[in-house]
N, CA, C, O and the ligand as a Tripos MOL2 file, in Angstrom:
@<TRIPOS>MOLECULE
protein
  277   275    70     0     0
PROTEIN
NO_CHARGES

@<TRIPOS>ATOM
      1 N        -127.2000   -3.9510  213.8540 N.3       1 MET1
      2 CA       -127.1480   -5.2420  213.1840 C.3       1 MET1
      3 C        -127.0110   -5.0770  211.6810 C.2       1 MET1
      4 O        -127.6220   -4.1910  211.0850 O.2       1 MET1
      5 N        -126.2180   -5.9210  211.0840 N.am      2 GLU2
      6 CA       -125.9410   -5.8380  209.6610 C.3       2 GLU2
      7 C        -127.2220   -5.9410  208.8140 C.2       2 GLU2
      8 O        -127.3870   -5.2320  207.8210 O.2       2 GLU2
      9 N        -128.0980   -6.8190  209.2250 N.am      3 ALA3
     10 CA       -129.3030   -7.0770  208.4360 C.3       3 ALA3
     11 C        -130.2320   -5.8610  208.3890 C.2       3 ALA3
     12 O        -131.0600   -5.7490  207.4850 O.2       3 ALA3
     13 N        -130.0990   -4.9590  209.3490 N.am      4 MET4
     14 CA       -130.9970   -3.8220  209.4010 C.3       4 MET4
     15 C        -130.5980   -2.7060  208.4340 C.2       4 MET4
     16 O        -131.3010   -1.7020  208.3180 O.2       4 MET4
     17 N        -129.4900   -2.8780  207.7530 N.am      5 ARG5
     18 CA       -129.0470   -1.8550  206.8210 C.3       5 ARG5
     19 C        -129.6800   -2.0190  205.4470 C.2       5 ARG5
     20 O        -129.4340   -1.2210  204.5430 O.2       5 ARG5
     21 N        -130.4790   -3.0360  205.2980 N.am      6 ARG6
     22 CA       -131.0870   -3.3010  203.9970 C.3       6 ARG6
     23 C        -132.0160   -2.1670  203.5840 C.2       6 ARG6
     24 O        -132.6380   -1.5040  204.4150 O.2       6 ARG6
     25 N        -132.0860   -1.9730  202.3020 N.am      7 LYS7
     26 CA       -132.9410   -0.9240  201.7640 C.3       7 LYS7
     27 C        -133.7580   -1.4700  200.6030 C.2       7 LYS7
     28 O        -133.3810   -2.4370  199.9410 O.2       7 LYS7
     29 N        -134.8750   -0.8210  200.3870 N.am      8 LEU8
     30 CA       -135.6930   -1.1540  199.2320 C.3       8 LEU8
     31 C        -135.0870   -0.4350  198.0320 C.2       8 LEU8
     32 O        -134.9640    0.7900  198.0320 O.2       8 LEU8
     33 N        -134.7130   -1.1910  197.0240 N.am      9 VAL9
     34 CA       -134.0500   -0.5920  195.8730 C.3       9 VAL9
     35 C        -134.7230   -1.0100  194.5640 C.2       9 VAL9
     36 O        -135.3420   -2.0710  194.4850 O.2       9 VAL9
     37 N        -134.5940   -0.1750  193.5570 N.am     10 TRP10
     38 CA       -135.1170   -0.4970  192.2260 C.3      10 TRP10
     39 C        -134.1640   -1.4830  191.5650 C.2      10 TRP10
     40 O        -132.9590   -1.2440  191.4910 O.2      10 TRP10
     41 N        -134.7200   -2.5950  191.0840 N.am     11 VAL11
     42 CA       -133.9070   -3.6670  190.5240 C.3      11 VAL11
     43 C        -134.1600   -3.7800  189.0270 C.2      11 VAL11
     44 O        -135.3060   -3.8520  188.5830 O.2      11 VAL11
     45 N        -133.0800   -3.7940  188.2550 N.am     12 GLU12
     46 CA       -133.2150   -4.0000  186.8090 C.3      12 GLU12
     47 C        -132.3750   -5.1950  186.3980 C.2      12 GLU12
     48 O        -131.1450   -5.1410  186.3800 O.2      12 GLU12
     49 N        -133.0670   -6.2690  186.0690 N.am     13 ARG13
     50 CA       -132.3920   -7.4800  185.5860 C.3      13 ARG13
     51 C        -133.0480   -7.8720  184.2820 C.2      13 ARG13
     52 O        -134.1550   -7.4220  183.9870 O.2      13 ARG13
     53 N        -132.3800   -8.7110  183.4880 N.am     14 PRO14
     54 CA       -133.0010   -9.1450  182.2180 C.3      14 PRO14
     55 C        -134.3910   -9.7240  182.4290 C.2      14 PRO14
     56 O        -135.2920   -9.4980  181.6220 O.2      14 PRO14
     57 N        -134.5680  -10.4780  183.5250 N.am     15 ALA15
     58 CA       -135.8370  -11.1640  183.7270 C.3      15 ALA15
     59 C        -136.7460  -10.4800  184.7440 C.2      15 ALA15
     60 O        -137.8540  -10.9500  185.0000 O.2      15 ALA15
     61 N        -136.2920   -9.3950  185.3130 N.am     16 PHE16
     62 CA       -137.1070   -8.7530  186.3390 C.3      16 PHE16
     63 C        -136.8630   -7.2560  186.4090 C.2      16 PHE16
     64 O        -135.7270   -6.7840  186.3530 O.2      16 PHE16
     65 N        -137.9590   -6.5290  186.5330 N.am     17 LEU17
     66 CA       -137.8710   -5.0850  186.6810 C.3      17 LEU17
     67 C        -138.8210   -4.6930  187.8070 C.2      17 LEU17
     68 O        -140.0320   -4.8810  187.6920 O.2      17 LEU17
     69 N        -138.2890   -4.1580  188.8750 N.am     18 GLY18
     70 CA       -139.1670   -3.8100  189.9840 C.3      18 GLY18
     71 C        -138.3760   -3.5560  191.2440 C.2      18 GLY18
     72 O        -137.1920   -3.2210  191.2080 O.2      18 GLY18
     73 N        -139.0690   -3.7270  192.3720 N.am     19 TRP19
     74 CA       -138.4370   -3.4190  193.6570 C.3      19 TRP19
     75 C        -137.8290   -4.6510  194.3040 C.2      19 TRP19
     76 O        -138.3950   -5.7430  194.2550 O.2      19 TRP19
     77 N        -136.6710   -4.4550  194.9080 N.am     20 GLY20
     78 CA       -136.0030   -5.5620  195.5720 C.3      20 GLY20
     79 C        -135.2190   -5.0750  196.7760 C.2      20 GLY20
     80 O        -135.2580   -3.8980  197.1350 O.2      20 GLY20
     81 N        -134.5030   -6.0150  197.3940 N.am     21 CYS21
     82 CA       -133.7240   -5.7150  198.5880 C.3      21 CYS21
     83 C        -132.2740   -5.4530  198.2170 C.2      21 CYS21
     84 O        -131.7090   -6.1170  197.3480 O.2      21 CYS21
     85 N        -131.6810   -4.4680  198.8940 N.am     22 SER22
     86 CA       -130.2900   -4.1240  198.6100 C.3      22 SER22
     87 C        -129.3240   -5.1690  199.1600 C.2      22 SER22
     88 O        -128.1630   -5.2170  198.7520 O.2      22 SER22
     89 N        -129.7900   -6.0000  200.0770 N.am     23 GLU23
     90 CA       -128.8830   -6.9220  200.7670 C.3      23 GLU23
     91 C        -129.0570   -8.3880  200.3890 C.2      23 GLU23
     92 O        -128.2650   -9.2300  200.8120 O.2      23 GLU23
     93 N        -130.0590   -8.6990  199.6150 N.am     24 CYS24
     94 CA       -130.2560  -10.0950  199.2450 C.3      24 CYS24
     95 C        -131.0140  -10.1690  197.9260 C.2      24 CYS24
     96 O        -131.2310   -9.1510  197.2690 O.2      24 CYS24
     97 N        -131.4150  -11.3800  197.5430 N.am     25 ALA25
     98 CA       -132.0390  -11.5730  196.2340 C.3      25 ALA25
     99 C        -133.5590  -11.3940  196.2570 C.2      25 ALA25
    100 O        -134.2290  -11.6410  195.2540 O.2      25 ALA25
    101 N        -134.0990  -10.9690  197.3930 N.am     26 TRP26
    102 CA       -135.5460  -10.7920  197.4890 C.3      26 TRP26
    103 C        -136.0300   -9.7010  196.5190 C.2      26 TRP26
    104 O        -135.4150   -8.6430  196.3910 O.2      26 TRP26
    105 N        -137.1440   -9.9900  195.8440 N.am     27 VAL27
    106 CA       -137.7910   -8.9770  195.0160 C.3      27 VAL27
    107 C        -139.2860   -9.0090  195.2920 C.2      27 VAL27
    108 O        -139.8420  -10.0310  195.6940 O.2      27 VAL27
    109 N        -139.9160   -7.8750  195.0690 N.am     28 PHE28
    110 CA       -141.3550   -7.7930  195.2940 C.3      28 PHE28
    111 C        -142.1040   -8.2440  194.0480 C.2      28 PHE28
    112 O        -141.9880   -7.6400  192.9810 O.2      28 PHE28
    113 N        -142.8730   -9.3140  194.2030 N.am     29 ASN29
    114 CA       -143.7010   -9.8110  193.1140 C.3      29 ASN29
    115 C        -145.1630   -9.5870  193.4490 C.2      29 ASN29
    116 O        -145.7530  -10.3810  194.1820 O.2      29 ASN29
    117 N        -145.7530   -8.5410  192.9370 N.am     30 PRO30
    118 CA       -147.1540   -8.2880  193.2550 C.3      30 PRO30
    119 C        -148.0360   -9.3960  192.6970 C.2      30 PRO30
    120 O        -147.8840   -9.8070  191.5470 O.2      30 PRO30
    121 N        -148.9600   -9.8750  193.5260 N.am     31 THR31
    122 CA       -149.8550  -10.9440  193.0840 C.3      31 THR31
    123 C        -151.2500  -10.3820  192.9000 C.2      31 THR31
    124 O        -151.7390   -9.6110  193.7260 O.2      31 THR31
    125 N        -151.8800  -10.7750  191.8110 N.am     32 GLY32
    126 CA       -153.2370  -10.3320  191.5440 C.3      32 GLY32
    127 C        -153.2590   -8.9160  191.0060 C.2      32 GLY32
    128 O        -152.2440   -8.2180  191.0170 O.2      32 GLY32
    129 N        -154.4160   -8.4990  190.5390 N.am     33 PRO33
    130 CA       -154.5560   -7.1510  189.9810 C.3      33 PRO33
    131 C        -154.5060   -6.1000  191.0790 C.2      33 PRO33
    132 O        -154.8540   -6.3830  192.2250 O.2      33 PRO33
    133 N        -154.0780   -4.8950  190.7410 N.am     34 PRO34
    134 CA       -154.0580   -3.8240  191.7430 C.3      34 PRO34
    135 C        -155.4780   -3.4610  192.1690 C.2      34 PRO34
    136 O        -156.4020   -3.4720  191.3560 O.2      34 PRO34
    137 N        -155.6400   -3.1430  193.4460 N.am     35 THR35
    138 CA       -156.9590   -2.7700  193.9380 C.3      35 THR35
    139 C        -156.9850   -1.2850  194.2780 C.2      35 THR35
    140 O        -155.9720   -0.7010  194.6620 O.2      35 THR35
    141 N        -158.1600   -0.6880  194.1310 N.am     36 GLY36
    142 CA       -158.2850    0.7310  194.4130 C.3      36 GLY36
    143 C        -159.2230    1.3700  193.4080 C.2      36 GLY36
    144 O        -159.4470    0.8220  192.3280 O.2      36 GLY36
    145 N        -159.7640    2.5080  193.7500 N.am     37 GLU37
    146 CA       -160.7460    3.1600  192.8760 C.3      37 GLU37
    147 C        -160.1250    4.2310  192.0080 C.2      37 GLU37
    148 O        -160.7730    4.7740  191.1150 O.2      37 GLU37
    149 N        -158.8660    4.5310  192.2730 N.am     38 SER38
    150 CA       -158.1760    5.5060  191.4420 C.3      38 SER38
    151 C        -156.7210    5.0880  191.2960 C.2      38 SER38
    152 O        -156.2360    4.2290  192.0320 O.2      38 SER38
    153 N        -156.0450    5.6890  190.3630 N.am     39 LEU39
    154 CA       -154.6450    5.3540  190.1590 C.3      39 LEU39
    155 C        -153.8270    5.6360  191.4150 C.2      39 LEU39
    156 O        -152.9380    4.8670  191.7810 O.2      39 LEU39
    157 N        -154.1430    6.7490  192.0660 N.am     40 ALA40
    158 CA       -153.4220    7.1200  193.2890 C.3      40 ALA40
    159 C        -153.6540    6.0880  194.3810 C.2      40 ALA40
    160 O        -152.7480    5.7620  195.1470 O.2      40 ALA40
    161 N        -154.8940    5.5730  194.4430 N.am     41 GLU41
    162 CA       -155.2190    4.5870  195.4660 C.3      41 GLU41
    163 C        -154.5210    3.2590  195.1800 C.2      41 GLU41
    164 O        -154.0200    2.5980  196.0890 O.2      41 GLU41
    165 N        -154.4970    2.8780  193.8940 N.am     42 MET42
    166 CA       -153.7890    1.6600  193.5110 C.3      42 MET42
    167 C        -152.3070    1.7780  193.8520 C.2      42 MET42
    168 O        -151.6950    0.8430  194.3670 O.2      42 MET42
    169 N        -151.7550    2.9250  193.5610 N.am     43 GLN43
    170 CA       -150.3370    3.1800  193.8460 C.3      43 GLN43
    171 C        -150.0780    3.0640  195.3350 C.2      43 GLN43
    172 O        -149.0930    2.4650  195.7660 O.2      43 GLN43
    173 N        -150.9770    3.6450  196.1150 N.am     44 SER44
    174 CA       -150.8470    3.6210  197.5660 C.3      44 SER44
    175 C        -150.9220    2.1950  198.1040 C.2      44 SER44
    176 O        -150.1290    1.8050  198.9610 O.2      44 SER44
    177 N        -151.8880    1.4150  197.5910 N.am     45 HIS45
    178 CA       -152.0190    0.0230  198.0180 C.3      45 HIS45
    179 C        -150.7830   -0.7750  197.6300 C.2      45 HIS45
    180 O        -150.2840   -1.5900  198.4050 O.2      45 HIS45
    181 N        -150.3010   -0.5260  196.4220 N.am     46 PHE46
    182 CA       -149.1060   -1.2050  195.9330 C.3      46 PHE46
    183 C        -147.9220   -0.9370  196.8630 C.2      46 PHE46
    184 O        -147.1930   -1.8550  197.2390 O.2      46 PHE46
    185 N        -147.7440    0.3270  197.2250 N.am     47 GLU47
    186 CA       -146.6130    0.6920  198.0820 C.3      47 GLU47
    187 C        -146.7420    0.0970  199.4760 C.2      47 GLU47
    188 O        -145.7560   -0.3400  200.0690 O.2      47 GLU47
    189 N        -147.9620    0.0830  199.9930 N.am     48 GLN48
    190 CA       -148.1720   -0.4920  201.3200 C.3      48 GLN48
    191 C        -147.8320   -1.9730  201.3270 C.2      48 GLN48
    192 O        -147.1750   -2.4640  202.2440 O.2      48 GLN48
    193 N        -148.2870   -2.6880  200.2920 N.am     49 LYS49
    194 CA       -148.0420   -4.1140  200.2010 C.3      49 LYS49
    195 C        -146.5480   -4.3810  200.0170 C.2      49 LYS49
    196 O        -145.9750   -5.2730  200.6430 O.2      49 LYS49
    197 N        -145.9450   -3.5960  199.1550 N.am     50 ARG50
    198 CA       -144.5110   -3.7290  198.9010 C.3      50 ARG50
    199 C        -143.7080   -3.5050  200.1900 C.2      50 ARG50
    200 O        -142.8220   -4.2910  200.5250 O.2      50 ARG50
    201 N        -144.0280   -2.4340  200.8940 N.am     51 ASP51
    202 CA       -143.2900   -2.1140  202.1140 C.3      51 ASP51
    203 C        -143.4870   -3.1810  203.1860 C.2      51 ASP51
    204 O        -142.5610   -3.5270  203.9200 O.2      51 ASP51
    205 N        -144.7250   -3.6990  203.2600 N.am     52 ARG52
    206 CA       -145.0290   -4.7150  204.2660 C.3      52 ARG52
    207 C        -144.2510   -5.9960  203.9710 C.2      52 ARG52
    208 O        -143.6850   -6.6080  204.8770 O.2      52 ARG52
    209 N        -144.2250   -6.3970  202.7010 N.am     53 GLU53
    210 CA       -143.5060   -7.6200  202.3410 C.3      53 GLU53
    211 C        -142.0050   -7.4310  202.4910 C.2      53 GLU53
    212 O        -141.2850   -8.3510  202.8780 O.2      53 GLU53
    213 N        -141.5470   -6.2320  202.1810 N.am     54 PHE54
    214 CA       -140.1170   -5.9460  202.3410 C.3      54 PHE54
    215 C        -139.7070   -6.0740  203.8020 C.2      54 PHE54
    216 O        -138.6900   -6.6900  204.1220 O.2      54 PHE54
    217 N        -140.5080   -5.4840  204.6810 N.am     55 ARG55
    218 CA       -140.1790   -5.5250  206.1090 C.3      55 ARG55
    219 C        -140.2230   -6.9390  206.6700 C.2      55 ARG55
    220 O        -139.4750   -7.2670  207.5910 O.2      55 ARG55
    221 N        -141.0990   -7.7780  206.1180 N.am     56 SER56
    222 CA       -141.2830   -9.1060  206.7080 C.3      56 SER56
    223 C        -140.3670  -10.1730  206.1060 C.2      56 SER56
    224 O        -140.2780  -11.2770  206.6410 O.2      56 SER56
    225 N        -139.6900   -9.8590  205.0070 N.am     57 HIS57
    226 CA       -138.8270  -10.9020  204.4370 C.3      57 HIS57
    227 C        -137.5540  -11.0640  205.2730 C.2      57 HIS57
    228 O        -137.1230  -10.1480  205.9730 O.2      57 HIS57
    229 N        -136.9780  -12.2470  205.1760 N.am     58 VAL58
    230 CA       -135.7480  -12.5410  205.9150 C.3      58 VAL58
    231 C        -134.6010  -12.6650  204.9100 C.2      58 VAL58
    232 O        -134.5960  -13.5580  204.0630 O.2      58 VAL58
    233 N        -133.6270  -11.7510  205.0180 N.am     59 CYS59
    234 CA       -132.5280  -11.7200  204.0550 C.3      59 CYS59
    235 C        -131.8040  -13.0660  203.9700 C.2      59 CYS59
    236 O        -131.4060  -13.4980  202.8880 O.2      59 CYS59
    237 N        -131.6420  -13.7100  205.1040 N.am     60 ALA60
    238 CA       -130.9040  -14.9740  205.1300 C.3      60 ALA60
    239 C        -131.5650  -16.0480  204.2700 C.2      60 ALA60
    240 O        -130.9110  -16.9870  203.8140 O.2      60 ALA60
    241 N        -132.8680  -15.8950  204.0560 N.am     61 GLU61
    242 CA       -133.5840  -16.8870  203.2550 C.3      61 GLU61
    243 C        -133.5070  -16.5850  201.7620 C.2      61 GLU61
    244 O        -133.9570  -17.3740  200.9310 O.2      61 GLU61
    245 N        -132.9310  -15.4300  201.4380 N.am     62 HIS62
    246 CA       -132.8110  -15.0380  200.0250 C.3      62 HIS62
    247 C        -131.3710  -14.6750  199.7060 C.2      62 HIS62
    248 O        -131.0920  -13.7440  198.9500 O.2      62 HIS62
    249 N        -130.4780  -15.4260  200.2970 N.am     63 SER63
    250 CA       -129.0640  -15.0900  200.1830 C.3      63 SER63
    251 C        -128.5550  -15.1280  198.7490 C.2      63 SER63
    252 O        -128.9070  -16.0160  197.9730 O.2      63 SER63
    253 N        -127.7280  -14.1570  198.4140 N.am     64 THR64
    254 CA       -127.1250  -14.1290  197.0800 C.3      64 THR64
    255 C        -125.7210  -14.7290  197.0940 C.2      64 THR64
    256 O        -125.1620  -15.0560  196.0470 O.2      64 THR64
    257 N        -125.1650  -14.8650  198.2860 N.am     65 THR65
    258 CA       -123.7770  -15.2990  198.3960 C.3      65 THR65
    259 C        -123.6240  -16.8020  198.1560 C.2      65 THR65
    260 O        -122.6000  -17.2520  197.6400 O.2      65 THR65
    261 N        -124.6380  -17.5690  198.5290 N.am     66 ARG66
    262 CA       -124.5700  -19.0090  198.3150 C.3      66 ARG66
    263 C        -125.8530  -19.5150  197.7020 C.2      66 ARG66
    264 O        -126.9440  -19.1930  198.1720 O.2      66 ARG66
    265 N        -125.7290  -20.2870  196.6820 N.am     67 SER67
    266 CA       -126.9030  -20.8610  196.0410 C.3      67 SER67
    267 C        -126.8240  -22.3700  196.0920 C.2      67 SER67
    268 O        -125.8450  -22.9680  195.6460 O.2      67 SER67
    269 N        -127.8690  -22.9880  196.6440 N.am     68 LYS68
    270 CA       -127.8550  -24.4480  196.7620 C.3      68 LYS68
    271 C        -128.5460  -25.1140  195.5890 C.2      68 LYS68
    272 O        -128.5200  -26.3380  195.4630 O.2      68 LYS68
    273 N        -129.1510  -24.3340  194.7480 N.am     69 THR69
    274 CA       -129.8170  -24.9140  193.5950 C.3      69 THR69
    275 C        -128.7950  -25.0650  192.4980 C.2      69 THR69
    276 O        -129.1220  -25.5390  191.4100 O.2      69 THR69
    277 ZN       -133.2300   -8.8110  202.0250 Zn       70 ZN70
@<TRIPOS>BOND
     1     1     2 1
     2     2     3 1
     3     3     4 2
     4     3     5 am
     5     5     6 1
     6     6     7 1
     7     7     8 2
     8     7     9 am
     9     9    10 1
    10    10    11 1
    11    11    12 2
    12    11    13 am
    13    13    14 1
    14    14    15 1
    15    15    16 2
    16    15    17 am
    17    17    18 1
    18    18    19 1
    19    19    20 2
    20    19    21 am
    21    21    22 1
    22    22    23 1
    23    23    24 2
    24    23    25 am
    25    25    26 1
    26    26    27 1
    27    27    28 2
    28    27    29 am
    29    29    30 1
    30    30    31 1
    31    31    32 2
    32    31    33 am
    33    33    34 1
    34    34    35 1
    35    35    36 2
    36    35    37 am
    37    37    38 1
    38    38    39 1
    39    39    40 2
    40    39    41 am
    41    41    42 1
    42    42    43 1
    43    43    44 2
    44    43    45 am
    45    45    46 1
    46    46    47 1
    47    47    48 2
    48    47    49 am
    49    49    50 1
    50    50    51 1
    51    51    52 2
    52    51    53 am
    53    53    54 1
    54    54    55 1
    55    55    56 2
    56    55    57 am
    57    57    58 1
    58    58    59 1
    59    59    60 2
    60    59    61 am
    61    61    62 1
    62    62    63 1
    63    63    64 2
    64    63    65 am
    65    65    66 1
    66    66    67 1
    67    67    68 2
    68    67    69 am
    69    69    70 1
    70    70    71 1
    71    71    72 2
    72    71    73 am
    73    73    74 1
    74    74    75 1
    75    75    76 2
    76    75    77 am
    77    77    78 1
    78    78    79 1
    79    79    80 2
    80    79    81 am
    81    81    82 1
    82    82    83 1
    83    83    84 2
    84    83    85 am
    85    85    86 1
    86    86    87 1
    87    87    88 2
    88    87    89 am
    89    89    90 1
    90    90    91 1
    91    91    92 2
    92    91    93 am
    93    93    94 1
    94    94    95 1
    95    95    96 2
    96    95    97 am
    97    97    98 1
    98    98    99 1
    99    99   100 2
   100    99   101 am
   101   101   102 1
   102   102   103 1
   103   103   104 2
   104   103   105 am
   105   105   106 1
   106   106   107 1
   107   107   108 2
   108   107   109 am
   109   109   110 1
   110   110   111 1
   111   111   112 2
   112   111   113 am
   113   113   114 1
   114   114   115 1
   115   115   116 2
   116   115   117 am
   117   117   118 1
   118   118   119 1
   119   119   120 2
   120   119   121 am
   121   121   122 1
   122   122   123 1
   123   123   124 2
   124   123   125 am
   125   125   126 1
   126   126   127 1
   127   127   128 2
   128   127   129 am
   129   129   130 1
   130   130   131 1
   131   131   132 2
   132   131   133 am
   133   133   134 1
   134   134   135 1
   135   135   136 2
   136   135   137 am
   137   137   138 1
   138   138   139 1
   139   139   140 2
   140   139   141 am
   141   141   142 1
   142   142   143 1
   143   143   144 2
   144   143   145 am
   145   145   146 1
   146   146   147 1
   147   147   148 2
   148   147   149 am
   149   149   150 1
   150   150   151 1
   151   151   152 2
   152   151   153 am
   153   153   154 1
   154   154   155 1
   155   155   156 2
   156   155   157 am
   157   157   158 1
   158   158   159 1
   159   159   160 2
   160   159   161 am
   161   161   162 1
   162   162   163 1
   163   163   164 2
   164   163   165 am
   165   165   166 1
   166   166   167 1
   167   167   168 2
   168   167   169 am
   169   169   170 1
   170   170   171 1
   171   171   172 2
   172   171   173 am
   173   173   174 1
   174   174   175 1
   175   175   176 2
   176   175   177 am
   177   177   178 1
   178   178   179 1
   179   179   180 2
   180   179   181 am
   181   181   182 1
   182   182   183 1
   183   183   184 2
   184   183   185 am
   185   185   186 1
   186   186   187 1
   187   187   188 2
   188   187   189 am
   189   189   190 1
   190   190   191 1
   191   191   192 2
   192   191   193 am
   193   193   194 1
   194   194   195 1
   195   195   196 2
   196   195   197 am
   197   197   198 1
   198   198   199 1
   199   199   200 2
   200   199   201 am
   201   201   202 1
   202   202   203 1
   203   203   204 2
   204   203   205 am
   205   205   206 1
   206   206   207 1
   207   207   208 2
   208   207   209 am
   209   209   210 1
   210   210   211 1
   211   211   212 2
   212   211   213 am
   213   213   214 1
   214   214   215 1
   215   215   216 2
   216   215   217 am
   217   217   218 1
   218   218   219 1
   219   219   220 2
   220   219   221 am
   221   221   222 1
   222   222   223 1
   223   223   224 2
   224   223   225 am
   225   225   226 1
   226   226   227 1
   227   227   228 2
   228   227   229 am
   229   229   230 1
   230   230   231 1
   231   231   232 2
   232   231   233 am
   233   233   234 1
   234   234   235 1
   235   235   236 2
   236   235   237 am
   237   237   238 1
   238   238   239 1
   239   239   240 2
   240   239   241 am
   241   241   242 1
   242   242   243 1
   243   243   244 2
   244   243   245 am
   245   245   246 1
   246   246   247 1
   247   247   248 2
   248   247   249 am
   249   249   250 1
   250   250   251 1
   251   251   252 2
   252   251   253 am
   253   253   254 1
   254   254   255 1
   255   255   256 2
   256   255   257 am
   257   257   258 1
   258   258   259 1
   259   259   260 2
   260   259   261 am
   261   261   262 1
   262   262   263 1
   263   263   264 2
   264   263   265 am
   265   265   266 1
   266   266   267 1
   267   267   268 2
   268   267   269 am
   269   269   270 1
   270   270   271 1
   271   271   272 2
   272   271   273 am
   273   273   274 1
   274   274   275 1
   275   275   276 2
@<TRIPOS>SUBSTRUCTURE
     1 MET1         2 RESIDUE 1 A MET
     2 GLU2         6 RESIDUE 1 A GLU
     3 ALA3        10 RESIDUE 1 A ALA
     4 MET4        14 RESIDUE 1 A MET
     5 ARG5        18 RESIDUE 1 A ARG
     6 ARG6        22 RESIDUE 1 A ARG
     7 LYS7        26 RESIDUE 1 A LYS
     8 LEU8        30 RESIDUE 1 A LEU
     9 VAL9        34 RESIDUE 1 A VAL
    10 TRP10       38 RESIDUE 1 A TRP
    11 VAL11       42 RESIDUE 1 A VAL
    12 GLU12       46 RESIDUE 1 A GLU
    13 ARG13       50 RESIDUE 1 A ARG
    14 PRO14       54 RESIDUE 1 A PRO
    15 ALA15       58 RESIDUE 1 A ALA
    16 PHE16       62 RESIDUE 1 A PHE
    17 LEU17       66 RESIDUE 1 A LEU
    18 GLY18       70 RESIDUE 1 A GLY
    19 TRP19       74 RESIDUE 1 A TRP
    20 GLY20       78 RESIDUE 1 A GLY
    21 CYS21       82 RESIDUE 1 A CYS
    22 SER22       86 RESIDUE 1 A SER
    23 GLU23       90 RESIDUE 1 A GLU
    24 CYS24       94 RESIDUE 1 A CYS
    25 ALA25       98 RESIDUE 1 A ALA
    26 TRP26      102 RESIDUE 1 A TRP
    27 VAL27      106 RESIDUE 1 A VAL
    28 PHE28      110 RESIDUE 1 A PHE
    29 ASN29      114 RESIDUE 1 A ASN
    30 PRO30      118 RESIDUE 1 A PRO
    31 THR31      122 RESIDUE 1 A THR
    32 GLY32      126 RESIDUE 1 A GLY
    33 PRO33      130 RESIDUE 1 A PRO
    34 PRO34      134 RESIDUE 1 A PRO
    35 THR35      138 RESIDUE 1 A THR
    36 GLY36      142 RESIDUE 1 A GLY
    37 GLU37      146 RESIDUE 1 A GLU
    38 SER38      150 RESIDUE 1 A SER
    39 LEU39      154 RESIDUE 1 A LEU
    40 ALA40      158 RESIDUE 1 A ALA
    41 GLU41      162 RESIDUE 1 A GLU
    42 MET42      166 RESIDUE 1 A MET
    43 GLN43      170 RESIDUE 1 A GLN
    44 SER44      174 RESIDUE 1 A SER
    45 HIS45      178 RESIDUE 1 A HIS
    46 PHE46      182 RESIDUE 1 A PHE
    47 GLU47      186 RESIDUE 1 A GLU
    48 GLN48      190 RESIDUE 1 A GLN
    49 LYS49      194 RESIDUE 1 A LYS
    50 ARG50      198 RESIDUE 1 A ARG
    51 ASP51      202 RESIDUE 1 A ASP
    52 ARG52      206 RESIDUE 1 A ARG
    53 GLU53      210 RESIDUE 1 A GLU
    54 PHE54      214 RESIDUE 1 A PHE
    55 ARG55      218 RESIDUE 1 A ARG
    56 SER56      222 RESIDUE 1 A SER
    57 HIS57      226 RESIDUE 1 A HIS
    58 VAL58      230 RESIDUE 1 A VAL
    59 CYS59      234 RESIDUE 1 A CYS
    60 ALA60      238 RESIDUE 1 A ALA
    61 GLU61      242 RESIDUE 1 A GLU
    62 HIS62      246 RESIDUE 1 A HIS
    63 SER63      250 RESIDUE 1 A SER
    64 THR64      254 RESIDUE 1 A THR
    65 THR65      258 RESIDUE 1 A THR
    66 ARG66      262 RESIDUE 1 A ARG
    67 SER67      266 RESIDUE 1 A SER
    68 LYS68      270 RESIDUE 1 A LYS
    69 THR69      274 RESIDUE 1 A THR
    70 ZN70       277 GROUP 0 **** ****
């Protein structure tokens, strides 16, 4: 399936710097402060949350090809 080819990619835009989807306009917006007792733990939590949100987003809902706004 076409939608399964999406990848997590580093996104650099004037208004956003972070992780996003290669196939649509979805980007990861971390909410709240990072949790964890060490930098490594915070990093790990961040990656887990990012990966989970990436897997659960629907590309069709973040389409770049058509904008209705
Ligand atoms: Zn996507």
